[in-house]
C-alpha positions in Angstrom: 0.0 0.0 0.0 1.4 3.4 -0.9 0.3 7.0 -0.3 0.3 9.2 -3.4 -1.0 12.5 -4.5 -3.5 12.5 -7.3 -5.2 15.4 -9.0 -8.3 13.5 -10.1 -11.2 12.4 -7.9 -12.9 9.3 -9.0 -16.7 8.6 -8.6 -16.0 5.9 -5.9 -13.6 8.1 -3.9 -14.7 9.4 -0.4 -14.2 13.1 0.4 -13.7 14.1 4.0 -13.2 17.7 5.2 -11.4 18.1 8.6 -10.3 21.5 10.0 -10.3 23.1 6.6 -8.4 20.4 4.9 -9.9 18.0 2.3 -8.8 14.4 2.2 -9.9 12.1 -0.6 -9.4 8.3 -0.4 -10.6 5.2 -2.2 -13.3 3.1 -0.5 -10.9 0.1 -0.7 -8.6 1.9 1.8 -11.2 2.8 4.4 -10.0 0.1 6.8 -6.6 1.7 6.9 -7.8 5.3 7.0 -10.2 5.0 9.9 -8.5 6.1 13.1 -5.5 7.5 11.3 -3.8 10.7 12.4 -2.2 13.1 9.9 0.4 15.5 11.3 2.8 18.1 9.8 6.2 18.8 11.2 8.2 21.9 10.2 11.5 20.9 11.9 14.6 20.9 9.8 15.5 17.3 10.5 12.4 15.8 8.8 9.9 18.3 7.6 6.6 17.1 6.1 3.6 15.0 6.8 3.4 11.9 9.0 0.5 9.5 9.1 -0.1 7.2 12.1 -2.6 4.4 11.6 -3.6 1.9 14.2 -4.9 -0.4 11.4 -1.7 -0.8 9.4 1.9 -1.7 10.4 3.3 0.0 7.2 2.2 3.6 7.9 
């Protein structure tokens, strides 16, 4: 399973808006997405997004 950015939203994708941010994911991934936490770090060691999921050991 891999996280990727995509510019197109398919008809079977799910759109969720949380705190002003839109997240789109495929229904097949719902098991992995539920309960996940997305965080952004701006430190110079490792800036960027991190995703913690209690449903996947690979996130």
